N, CA, C and O of each residue as an XYZ file, in Angstrom:
736
protein
N     -34.527    -67.911      4.668
C     -35.113    -67.919      3.192
C     -34.935    -66.308      2.813
O     -34.869    -66.020      1.618
N     -34.868    -65.423      3.655
C     -34.855    -63.897      3.355
C     -33.070    -63.660      2.957
O     -32.561    -63.201      1.936
N     -32.711    -63.956      3.672
C     -30.993    -63.863      3.913
C     -30.035    -64.394      1.989
O     -29.185    -63.958      1.213
N     -30.903    -65.467      2.142
C     -30.696    -66.491      0.455
C     -31.252    -65.163     -0.380
O     -30.387    -64.437     -0.872
N     -32.355    -64.882     -0.526
C     -33.418    -64.018     -1.922
C     -32.381    -62.348     -1.674
O     -32.478    -61.450     -2.510
N     -31.617    -62.231     -0.631
C     -31.210    -60.811     -0.198
C     -29.550    -61.309     -1.197
O     -29.032    -60.843     -2.212
N     -29.240    -62.252     -0.422
C     -27.214    -62.462     -1.396
C     -27.692    -62.821     -2.641
O     -26.738    -62.546     -3.369
N     -28.471    -63.213     -3.266
C     -28.455    -63.737     -4.483
C     -28.975    -62.771     -5.132
O     -28.680    -62.878     -6.322
N     -29.923    -61.437     -4.814
C     -30.504    -60.361     -5.678
C     -29.290    -59.394     -5.926
O     -29.357    -58.564     -6.832
N     -27.715    -59.543     -4.786
C     -27.288    -58.481     -4.877
C     -25.874    -58.881     -5.605
O     -25.024    -58.161     -6.128
N     -25.968    -60.719     -5.391
C     -24.933    -61.007     -5.950
C     -25.086    -60.791     -8.077
O     -24.314    -60.570     -9.009
N     -26.374    -61.003     -7.906
C     -26.860    -60.463     -9.682
C     -26.824    -59.685    -10.158
O     -26.804    -59.597    -11.386
N     -26.790    -58.282     -8.906
C     -27.075    -56.768     -9.499
C     -25.617    -56.317     -9.389
O     -25.211    -55.157     -9.459
N     -24.938    -57.368     -9.217
C     -23.065    -56.753     -8.867
C     -22.798    -57.066    -10.327
O     -22.362    -56.191    -11.075
N     -23.123    -58.643    -10.864
C     -22.502    -59.462    -11.549
C     -22.287    -58.670    -12.525
O     -21.099    -58.779    -12.829
N     -23.098    -57.518    -13.540
C     -23.549    -57.122    -14.448
C     -23.153    -55.711    -14.509
O     -23.117    -55.163    -15.611
N     -22.777    -54.907    -13.183
C     -22.164    -53.641    -12.983
C     -21.087    -53.599    -13.966
O     -20.509    -54.624    -14.325
N     -20.732    -52.146    -14.521
C     -19.343    -52.222    -15.204
C     -18.426    -51.779    -14.138
O     -18.750    -51.448    -12.998
N     -17.358    -51.809    -14.596
C     -15.954    -51.674    -13.413
C     -15.830    -49.983    -13.435
O     -15.329    -49.254    -14.292
N     -16.558    -49.617    -12.012
C     -16.216    -48.344    -11.539
C     -15.172    -47.951    -11.197
O     -14.792    -46.989    -11.865
N     -14.295    -48.372    -10.184
C     -13.609    -47.994     -9.174
C     -11.963    -49.172     -9.558
O     -10.859    -49.030    -10.084
N     -12.726    -50.220     -8.920
C     -11.988    -51.398     -9.012
C     -11.070    -50.885     -7.671
O     -11.057    -49.828     -7.040
N     -10.112    -52.486     -7.517
C      -9.565    -52.147     -6.240
C     -10.054    -51.984     -4.843
O     -11.174    -51.479     -4.762
N      -9.410    -52.327     -3.623
C     -10.080    -52.212     -2.568
C     -11.104    -51.331     -2.225
O     -11.847    -51.616     -1.285
N     -11.271    -50.104     -2.978
C     -12.005    -49.008     -2.904
C     -13.178    -49.120     -3.649
O     -13.910    -48.142     -3.499
N     -13.564    -49.889     -4.323
C     -14.011    -50.345     -5.353
C     -15.751    -50.010     -4.632
O     -15.858    -50.468     -3.494
N     -16.851    -49.397     -5.095
C     -18.235    -49.328     -3.928
C     -18.928    -50.429     -3.825
O     -19.684    -50.801     -2.928
N     -18.479    -51.145     -5.248
C     -19.709    -52.730     -4.837
C     -19.077    -53.572     -3.860
O     -19.790    -54.401     -3.295
N     -17.690    -53.489     -3.527
C     -17.205    -54.241     -2.103
C     -18.410    -54.128     -0.739
O     -18.698    -55.117     -0.064
N     -18.775    -53.300     -0.597
C     -19.309    -53.125      0.775
C     -20.885    -53.947      0.228
O     -21.610    -54.204      1.189
N     -21.433    -54.345     -1.079
C     -22.427    -54.702     -0.898
C     -22.528    -56.093     -0.907
O     -23.542    -56.658     -0.497
N     -21.105    -56.970     -1.545
C     -20.458    -58.158     -1.755
C     -20.120    -58.397     -0.501
O     -20.414    -59.545     -0.167
N     -19.485    -57.601      0.544
C     -19.148    -57.977      2.213
C     -20.627    -58.460      2.485
O     -21.137    -59.565      2.672
N     -21.029    -57.362      2.437
C     -22.198    -58.129      2.959
C     -23.290    -59.498      2.721
O     -23.865    -60.165      3.581
N     -23.314    -59.581      1.753
C     -23.829    -60.505      0.417
C     -22.912    -61.861      1.385
O     -23.403    -62.657      2.185
N     -21.726    -61.752      1.025
C     -20.887    -62.715      1.411
C     -21.453    -63.143      2.946
O     -21.801    -64.311      3.121
N     -21.529    -62.251      3.955
C     -22.019    -62.627      5.644
C     -23.354    -63.559      5.263
O     -23.516    -64.749      5.530
N     -24.044    -62.872      4.726
C     -25.155    -63.469      4.352
C     -25.405    -65.055      4.081
O     -26.209    -65.766      4.684
N     -24.758    -65.339      3.308
C     -24.547    -66.085      2.242
C     -24.536    -67.510      3.392
O     -23.683    -67.568      4.278
N     -25.686    -68.691      3.201
C     -26.234    -69.552      3.887
C     -25.238    -71.018      4.230
O     -25.407    -71.999      4.954
N     -24.076    -70.540      3.234
C     -23.155    -72.034      2.821
C     -22.188    -71.671      2.271
O     -22.246    -70.571      1.722
N     -21.079    -72.357      2.213
C     -19.889    -72.324      1.464
C     -19.908    -72.308     -0.275
O     -19.100    -71.745     -1.014
N     -20.996    -73.043     -0.616
C     -21.427    -72.961     -2.094
C     -21.720    -71.731     -2.327
O     -21.362    -71.205     -3.381
N     -22.403    -71.076     -1.410
C     -23.263    -70.273     -1.851
C     -22.473    -68.390     -1.956
O     -22.836    -67.332     -2.469
N     -21.421    -68.794     -1.246
C     -20.236    -67.879     -0.898
C     -19.419    -68.081     -1.951
O     -18.817    -67.065     -2.298
N     -19.205    -69.031     -2.557
C     -17.980    -68.922     -3.965
C     -18.365    -68.199     -4.716
O     -17.432    -67.534     -5.166
N     -19.593    -67.860     -5.261
C     -19.607    -66.600     -6.649
C     -19.480    -65.237     -6.150
O     -19.119    -64.301     -6.863
N     -19.847    -65.113     -4.636
C     -19.490    -63.530     -3.873
C     -17.895    -63.142     -3.739
O     -17.115    -62.206     -3.915
N     -17.942    -64.244     -3.389
C     -15.672    -64.415     -2.514
C     -15.061    -64.226     -4.507
O     -14.431    -63.267     -4.952
N     -15.423    -65.195     -5.130
C     -14.887    -64.683     -6.317
C     -14.969    -63.040     -6.976
O     -14.029    -62.583     -7.625
N     -15.977    -62.413     -6.754
C     -16.595    -61.502     -7.698
C     -15.412    -60.189     -6.677
O     -14.919    -59.178     -7.178
N     -15.264    -60.584     -5.427
C     -14.353    -59.973     -4.670
C     -13.240    -59.601     -5.130
O     -12.888    -58.516     -5.593
N     -12.385    -61.110     -4.894
C     -11.378    -61.222     -5.892
C     -11.019    -60.763     -7.172
O      -9.830    -60.840     -7.481
N     -12.014    -60.194     -8.156
C     -11.871    -59.784     -9.699
C     -12.041    -58.319     -9.076
O     -11.501    -57.577     -9.898
N     -12.425    -57.715     -8.250
C     -12.394    -56.145     -8.075
C     -11.103    -55.949     -7.465
O     -10.303    -55.241     -8.077
N     -10.720    -56.522     -6.221
C      -9.302    -56.355     -5.557
C      -8.245    -56.275     -6.737
O      -7.477    -55.315     -6.796
N      -8.216    -57.260     -7.645
C      -7.252    -57.943     -8.847
C      -7.074    -56.369     -9.749
O      -6.011    -55.900    -10.155
N      -7.946    -55.990     -9.842
C      -8.169    -55.063    -10.958
C      -7.680    -53.821    -10.444
O      -8.160    -53.627     -9.327
N      -7.033    -53.043    -10.757
C      -5.964    -51.806    -10.621
C      -6.890    -50.534    -11.171
O      -6.742    -49.460    -10.588
N      -7.786    -50.610    -12.210
C      -8.327    -49.248    -12.551
C      -7.221    -48.679    -13.471
O      -7.280    -47.610    -14.077
N      -6.146    -49.617    -13.477
C      -4.924    -48.544    -13.915
C      -4.173    -49.930    -15.037
O      -3.513    -50.925    -14.735
N      -4.631    -49.424    -16.324
C      -4.085    -50.892    -17.546
C      -2.993    -51.259    -17.125
O      -3.187    -52.320    -16.532
N      -1.711    -50.925    -17.084
C      -0.627    -50.836    -17.103
C      -0.185    -51.867    -15.774
O       0.678    -52.738    -15.881
N      -0.915    -51.599    -14.575
C      -0.833    -52.188    -13.546
C      -1.386    -53.450    -13.749
O      -0.804    -54.349    -13.141
N      -2.691    -53.896    -14.675
C      -3.050    -54.729    -14.480
C      -2.448    -55.542    -15.849
O      -3.327    -56.153    -16.456
N      -1.959    -55.576    -16.056
C      -1.021    -56.239    -17.448
C      -0.115    -56.670    -16.388
O       0.259    -57.841    -16.468
N       0.439    -55.773    -15.137
C       1.539    -56.649    -14.748
C       1.285    -57.289    -13.924
O       2.155    -58.103    -13.613
N      -0.200    -57.290    -13.006
C      -0.596    -58.332    -12.123
C      -0.774    -59.733    -13.019
O      -0.604    -60.928    -12.776
N      -1.158    -59.041    -14.059
C      -1.790    -60.384    -14.842
C      -0.505    -61.131    -14.960
O      -0.508    -62.075    -14.169
N       0.865    -61.034    -15.832
C       2.210    -61.247    -15.597
C       2.419    -61.858    -14.467
O       2.418    -63.088    -14.533
N       2.638    -61.274    -13.225
C       3.087    -61.609    -12.182
C       1.977    -62.459    -11.612
O       2.564    -63.016    -10.684
N       0.654    -62.930    -11.594
C       0.542    -64.359    -11.399
C       0.368    -65.124    -12.077
O      -0.176    -66.146    -11.658
N       0.781    -65.006    -13.623
C       1.218    -66.174    -14.506
C       2.785    -66.498    -13.825
O       3.059    -67.613    -13.381
N       3.497    -65.658    -13.819
C       4.917    -66.304    -13.356
C       4.745    -67.163    -12.219
O       5.126    -68.334    -12.235
N       3.941    -66.394    -10.805
C       3.770    -67.037    -10.039
C       3.281    -68.702    -10.042
O       3.832    -69.689     -9.553
N       2.125    -68.568    -10.738
C       1.819    -70.135    -11.049
C       2.745    -70.926    -11.751
O       2.573    -72.141    -11.846
N       3.639    -70.398    -12.216
C       4.607    -71.556    -13.101
C       6.091    -71.471    -12.031
O       7.236    -71.802    -12.340
N       5.642    -70.962    -10.831
C       6.936    -70.946     -9.898
C       8.029    -69.938    -10.293
O       9.112    -69.724     -9.748
N       7.579    -69.484    -11.169
C       8.855    -68.136    -11.916
C       8.824    -66.819    -10.495
O       8.296    -65.742    -10.220
N       9.575    -67.611    -10.056
C       9.709    -66.296     -8.593
C      10.060    -65.250     -8.764
O       9.476    -64.245     -8.360
N      11.163    -65.281     -9.446
C      12.034    -64.197     -9.871
C      11.677    -63.148    -10.856
O      12.164    -62.023    -10.966
N      10.548    -63.833    -11.697
C       9.613    -62.821    -12.420
C       9.096    -62.551    -11.659
O       9.288    -61.361    -11.411
N       7.995    -63.315    -10.592
C       6.748    -62.691     -9.978
C       7.236    -61.303     -9.042
O       6.585    -60.281     -8.829
N       8.391    -61.604     -8.650
C       9.209    -60.704     -8.088
C       9.145    -59.489     -8.189
O       8.605    -58.654     -7.464
N       9.884    -59.368     -9.394
C       9.886    -58.344    -10.034
C       8.700    -57.671    -10.190
O       8.377    -56.669     -9.552
N       8.205    -58.089    -10.836
C       7.231    -57.659    -11.334
C       5.823    -57.497    -10.524
O       4.900    -56.902    -11.080
N       5.630    -58.126     -8.966
C       5.019    -57.382     -7.798
C       5.760    -56.225     -7.342
O       5.222    -55.129     -7.498
N       6.787    -56.277     -6.858
C       7.608    -54.770     -6.458
C       7.493    -53.810     -7.398
O       7.333    -52.662     -6.985
N       7.535    -53.992     -8.524
C       7.568    -52.834     -9.689
C       5.668    -52.463     -9.113
O       5.503    -51.318     -8.693
N       4.785    -53.112     -9.118
C       3.663    -52.793     -8.706
C       3.333    -51.810     -7.568
O       2.684    -50.764     -7.585
N       3.944    -52.424     -6.618
C       3.659    -51.860     -5.148
C       4.933    -50.698     -5.141
O       5.168    -50.363     -3.980
N       5.562    -50.200     -5.855
C       6.532    -49.366     -6.294
C       5.521    -48.290     -7.209
O       5.240    -47.183     -6.749
N       5.133    -48.640     -8.230
C       3.917    -48.144     -8.957
C       2.720    -47.432     -8.186
O       2.458    -46.237     -8.048
N       2.197    -48.382     -7.813
C       0.689    -48.196     -6.806
C       1.096    -48.508     -5.587
O       1.493    -49.663     -5.433
N       1.107    -47.772     -4.654
C       1.377    -48.226     -3.500
C       0.143    -48.312     -2.480
O       0.223    -49.006     -1.467
N      -1.179    -47.457     -2.851
C      -2.129    -47.464     -2.198
C      -3.171    -48.518     -3.029
O      -4.352    -48.196     -3.166
N      -2.577    -49.994     -3.659
C      -3.298    -50.819     -4.631
C      -3.204    -52.119     -3.856
O      -2.375    -52.972     -4.171
N      -4.238    -52.314     -2.610
C      -3.595    -53.310     -1.617
C      -3.415    -54.965     -2.401
O      -2.924    -55.898     -1.765
N      -3.798    -55.087     -3.557
C      -3.611    -56.762     -3.908
C      -2.387    -56.780     -4.595
O      -1.850    -57.862     -4.831
N      -1.789    -55.536     -5.006
C       0.111    -55.702     -4.944
C       0.690    -56.388     -3.878
O       1.420    -57.379     -3.907
N       0.353    -55.864     -3.111
C       1.014    -56.041     -1.680
C       0.509    -57.464     -1.413
O       1.397    -58.222     -1.024
N      -0.664    -57.977     -1.528
C      -1.357    -58.571     -0.782
C      -0.610    -60.031     -2.316
O      -0.336    -61.079     -1.731
N      -0.385    -60.118     -3.571
C       0.171    -60.562     -3.979
C       1.372    -60.947     -3.697
O       1.704    -62.131     -3.637
N       2.152    -59.942     -3.494
C       3.481    -60.167     -3.155
C       3.882    -60.843     -1.955
O       4.803    -61.645     -1.794
N       2.812    -60.267     -0.913
C       3.144    -61.103      0.445
C       2.858    -63.384     -0.039
O       3.493    -64.240      0.577
N       2.017    -63.671     -0.966
C       1.887    -64.490     -0.875
C       2.921    -64.906     -1.701
O       3.142    -66.065     -1.349
N       3.877    -64.537     -2.838
C       4.639    -65.025     -2.740
C       6.328    -65.297     -2.103
O       7.153    -66.188     -2.306
N       6.332    -64.192     -1.356
C       6.918    -64.592     -0.336
C       6.581    -65.256      0.543
O       7.484    -65.609      1.301
N       5.404    -65.649      0.803
C       5.379    -66.872      1.827
C       5.975    -67.956      0.720
O       7.170    -68.245      0.778
N       5.358    -68.382     -0.006
C       5.941    -69.662     -0.779
C       7.237    -69.346     -1.235
O       7.570    -70.199     -2.058
N       7.961    -68.648     -1.095
C       9.889    -68.670     -1.160
C      10.320    -68.763      0.444
O      11.460    -68.722      0.907
N       8.889    -68.921      1.241
C       9.920    -69.171      2.914
C       9.961    -67.773      3.280
O      10.424    -67.757      4.420
N       9.704    -66.531      2.884
C       9.925    -65.269      3.607
C       9.244    -65.056      4.262
O       8.416    -64.428      3.603
N       8.842    -65.124      5.416
C       7.850    -64.982      6.359
C       7.568    -63.544      6.626
O       6.519    -62.976      6.324
N       8.653    -62.974      7.252
C       8.590    -61.731      7.886
C       8.475    -60.647      6.753
O       8.223    -59.464      6.982
N       8.714    -61.246      5.357
C       8.457    -60.436      4.452
C       7.414    -60.161      4.323
O       6.809    -59.089      4.347
N       7.021    -61.614      4.107
C       5.249    -62.030      3.292
C       4.314    -61.172      4.561
O       3.272    -60.586      4.268
N       4.993    -61.212      6.325
C       3.716    -60.887      7.163
C       4.129    -59.316      6.991
O       3.254    -58.663      7.559
N       4.890    -58.652      6.559
C       5.411    -57.408      6.300
C       4.053    -56.825      5.396
O       3.220    -56.132      5.980
N       3.870    -57.197      3.735
C       3.282    -56.939      2.792
C       1.806    -57.747      3.058
O       0.867    -57.612      2.274
N       1.748    -58.412      3.997
C       0.044    -58.939      4.449
C      -0.621    -57.469      5.575
O      -1.773    -57.044      5.657
N       0.494    -57.063      6.217
C      -0.014    -55.678      7.065
C      -0.113    -54.605      6.150
O      -1.030    -53.820      6.393
N       0.421    -54.421      5.397
C      -0.102    -52.913      4.390
C      -1.209    -53.530      3.743
O      -2.103    -52.777      3.356
N      -1.325    -54.759      3.548
C      -2.482    -54.908      2.516
C      -3.663    -54.937      3.678
O      -4.763    -54.480      3.367
N      -3.493    -55.375      4.783
C      -4.667    -54.611      5.585
C      -4.673    -53.589      6.495
O      -5.401    -53.492      7.483
N      -3.500    -52.538      5.972
C      -4.361    -51.295      6.581
C      -4.926    -50.895      5.313
O      -5.677    -49.927      5.436
N      -4.831    -51.235      4.392
C      -5.381    -50.507      3.105
C      -6.737    -51.454      2.941
O      -7.561    -50.801      2.300
N      -7.167    -52.530      3.230
C      -7.998    -53.448      3.080
C      -8.474    -54.306      3.750
O      -8.845    -55.408      3.347
N      -8.530    -53.738      5.258
C      -8.973    -54.541      6.666
C      -9.982    -55.747      6.345
O     -10.182    -56.506      7.292
N     -10.542    -55.985      5.330
C     -11.386    -56.769      4.770
C     -10.785    -57.961      4.473
O     -11.312    -59.068      4.585
N      -9.329    -57.651      3.975
C      -8.983    -58.666      3.090
C      -8.883    -60.132      3.750
O      -7.935    -60.418      4.481
N      -9.761    -60.909      3.496
C     -10.111    -62.495      3.857
C      -8.667    -63.289      3.892
O      -8.031    -63.675      4.873
N      -8.280    -63.434      2.091
C      -7.170    -63.815      1.666
C      -5.958    -63.193      2.442
O      -5.049    -64.003      2.622
N      -5.749    -61.979      2.923
C      -4.391    -61.702      3.613
C      -4.486    -62.219      5.268
O      -3.562    -62.425      6.054
N      -5.482    -62.302      5.404
C      -6.000    -62.646      7.267
C      -5.637    -64.478      7.126
O      -5.122    -65.191      7.987
N      -5.997    -64.775      6.079
C      -5.632    -66.694      6.138
C      -4.314    -66.782      5.709
O      -3.546    -67.649      6.127
N      -4.042    -66.023      4.982
C      -2.319    -66.226      4.830
C      -1.396    -65.482      6.163
O      -0.206    -65.678      6.405
N      -2.255    -64.674      6.839
C      -1.193    -63.972      7.750
C      -1.539    -65.559      9.280
O      -0.833    -66.016     10.179
N      -2.574    -65.773      8.924
C      -2.363    -67.274      9.962
C      -1.425    -68.173      9.525
O      -0.542    -68.501     10.317
N      -1.450    -68.831      7.955
C      -0.417    -69.546      7.674
C       0.722    -69.234      8.085
O       1.430    -70.152      8.498
N       1.325    -67.643      8.098
C       2.605    -67.311      8.184
C       3.274    -67.728      9.795
O       4.413    -68.139     10.016
N       1.877    -67.407     11.067
C       2.229    -67.262     11.930
C       2.255    -69.010     12.748
O       2.518    -69.257     13.925
N       1.876    -70.016     11.614
C       1.485    -71.371     11.734
C       3.357    -71.510     11.472
O       4.223    -71.922     12.243
N       3.433    -71.117     10.440
C       4.912    -71.253      9.736
C       5.953    -71.117     10.858
O       6.968    -71.804     10.970
N       5.391    -69.737     11.993
C       6.727    -69.434     12.754
C       6.135    -70.103     14.341
O       6.502    -69.607     15.407
N       5.463    -70.934     14.286
C       5.275    -71.643     15.395
C       4.348    -70.677     15.985
O       4.559    -70.814     17.190
N       3.672    -70.005     15.883
C       2.809    -68.848     16.780
C       1.224    -69.041     16.692
O       0.404    -68.259     16.212
N       1.031    -70.164     17.221
C      -0.488    -70.345     17.316
C      -1.211    -69.547     17.667
O      -1.751    -68.952     16.734
N      -1.598    -69.119     18.999
C      -1.892    -68.038     19.239
C      -2.170    -66.673     18.561
O      -3.148    -65.973     18.824
N      -1.122    -66.344     17.581
C      -1.436    -65.500     16.675
C      -2.095    -65.723     15.608
O      -2.838    -64.862     15.137
N      -1.867    -67.368     14.843
C      -2.308    -67.786     14.007
C      -3.471    -67.938     14.502
O      -4.001    -66.969     13.959
N      -4.261    -68.390     15.096
C      -5.930    -68.447     15.959
C      -6.389    -66.831     15.812
O      -7.537    -66.521     15.495
N      -5.411    -65.924     16.065
C      -6.127    -64.413     15.917
C      -6.389    -64.104     14.650
O      -7.227    -63.223     14.457
N      -5.696    -64.791     13.426
C      -5.604    -64.160     12.439
C      -6.602    -64.575     11.609
O      -7.045    -63.837     10.729
N      -7.205    -66.249     11.896
C      -8.105    -66.974     11.239
C      -9.664    -66.363     11.711
O     -10.669    -66.139     11.036
N      -9.410    -66.219     13.037
C     -10.476    -65.577     13.802
C     -10.973    -64.365     12.931
O     -12.085    -64.287     12.409
N     -10.145    -63.598     12.872
C     -10.716    -61.775     12.306
C     -10.606    -62.362     11.039
O     -10.613    -61.325     10.376
N     -10.484    -63.513      9.985
C     -10.719    -63.623      8.804
C     -11.948    -64.379      8.245
O     -12.277    -64.375      7.059
N     -12.878    -65.328      9.702
C     -14.157    -65.780      9.904
C     -14.966    -64.334     10.138
O     -16.192    -64.328     10.027
N     -14.494    -63.540     10.351
C     -15.678    -62.805     11.295
C     -15.633    -61.837      9.925
O     -16.490    -60.962     10.046
N     -14.870    -61.715      8.605
C     -15.155    -61.076      7.484
C     -16.337    -62.361      7.036
O     -17.563    -62.261      7.035
N     -15.431    -63.646      6.645
C     -16.077    -64.269      5.626
C     -16.214    -65.613      6.199
O     -15.465    -66.590      6.221
N     -17.295    -65.397      6.619
C     -18.011    -66.690      7.446
C     -17.541    -67.918      6.848
O     -17.236    -68.741      7.710
N     -17.323    -68.454      5.259
C     -17.113    -69.881      5.118
C     -15.437    -70.102      4.352
O     -15.048    -70.848      3.454
N     -14.644    -68.931      5.313
C     -13.164    -68.637      4.725
C     -12.519    -70.137      4.527
O     -12.701    -70.904      5.472
N     -11.838    -70.597      3.482
C     -12.503    -72.003      2.930
C     -10.995    -72.025      4.229
O     -10.152    -71.137      4.360
N     -11.108    -73.514      5.116
C     -10.078    -73.802      5.922
C      -9.980    -73.542      7.156
O      -9.529    -74.168      8.115
N     -10.684    -72.061      6.962
C     -10.100    -71.466      8.260
C     -10.815    -71.911      9.661
O     -10.395    -71.735     10.804
N     -12.125    -72.593      9.193
C     -12.367    -73.081     10.614
C     -11.942    -74.049     10.970
O     -12.053    -74.411     12.141
N     -11.194    -74.900      9.838
C     -10.375    -75.987     10.241
C      -9.298    -75.931     11.136
O      -8.990    -76.786     11.966
N      -8.641    -74.653     10.862
C      -7.428    -74.568     11.810
C      -7.926    -74.106     13.085
O      -7.496    -74.625     14.115
N      -8.848    -73.123     13.127
C      -9.311    -72.472     14.254
C      -9.681    -73.953     15.215
O      -9.093    -74.117     16.284
N     -10.424    -74.703     14.849
C     -10.528    -76.276     15.584
C      -9.583    -76.484     16.378
O      -9.451    -76.539     17.601
N      -8.609    -76.649     15.025
C      -7.338    -77.375     15.581
C      -6.364    -76.480     16.624
O      -5.775    -76.803     17.656
N      -6.428    -75.647     16.141
C      -5.736    -74.518     17.159
C      -6.178    -74.253     18.759
O      -5.433    -74.272     19.738
N      -7.604    -74.004     18.716
C      -7.813    -74.028     20.054
C      -7.709    -74.939     20.644
O      -7.064    -75.020     21.689
N      -8.720    -76.414     19.759
C      -7.808    -77.961     21.009
C      -6.509    -77.952     21.456
O      -6.363    -78.162     22.660
N      -5.370    -77.730     20.680
C      -4.411    -77.569     20.972
C      -4.143    -76.452     22.033
O      -3.562    -76.865     23.037
N      -4.425    -75.218     22.014
C      -3.826    -74.535     22.932
C      -4.926    -74.451     24.227
O      -4.499    -73.952     25.268
N      -5.892    -74.779     24.197
C      -6.617    -75.089     25.535
C      -5.691    -76.328     26.073
O      -5.480    -76.286     27.285
N      -5.254    -77.145     25.543
C      -3.830    -77.919     26.552
C      -3.112    -76.798     27.684
O      -3.180    -76.913     28.908
N      -2.454    -75.757     26.975
C      -1.650    -74.430     27.375
C      -2.439    -73.235     28.004
O      -1.975    -72.160     28.383
N      -3.932    -73.731     28.035
C      -4.871    -72.374     28.420
C      -4.452    -71.160     27.320
O      -3.435    -70.468     27.373
N      -5.436    -71.105     26.390
C      -5.258    -69.639     25.666
C      -5.202    -68.869     26.025
O      -5.070    -67.868     25.320
């Protein structure tokens, strides 16, 4: 009960805070990650996860934020050419903005460019080691490459940061069962 009250108080306080820094360097992220770990179940973690994604997606630079919205929109309608041009512009103009790299990694994954996706995931994780989206993405990349041990490791790293990371526990369970026959 104490954990539930703590994460609810943290989430409520953070919901109404003005934008301070944004991006992976926003000081509110530390409390959000503590609240995420304390969330008792997936439904309770969802609003905290949404706040983290909101902060990650905002660079604090108006031009970059407009480009991010354009790139996300293009990716959503599968206009990969436009999305690639936009996300590449973001990583060139704001190379220390983790979410620019993560969005391009996601795009590359959707395009089937696993090596490029993995490179951008690694850059994302250099800038934001707690990026559970990038860790989950890395797990999916490694699965696509049929590297189950590396996929398992990525998903395990993801749930270490976000215990209720969608799909990760299912992948972990299936991979462990499969790999046990081959002695992990």
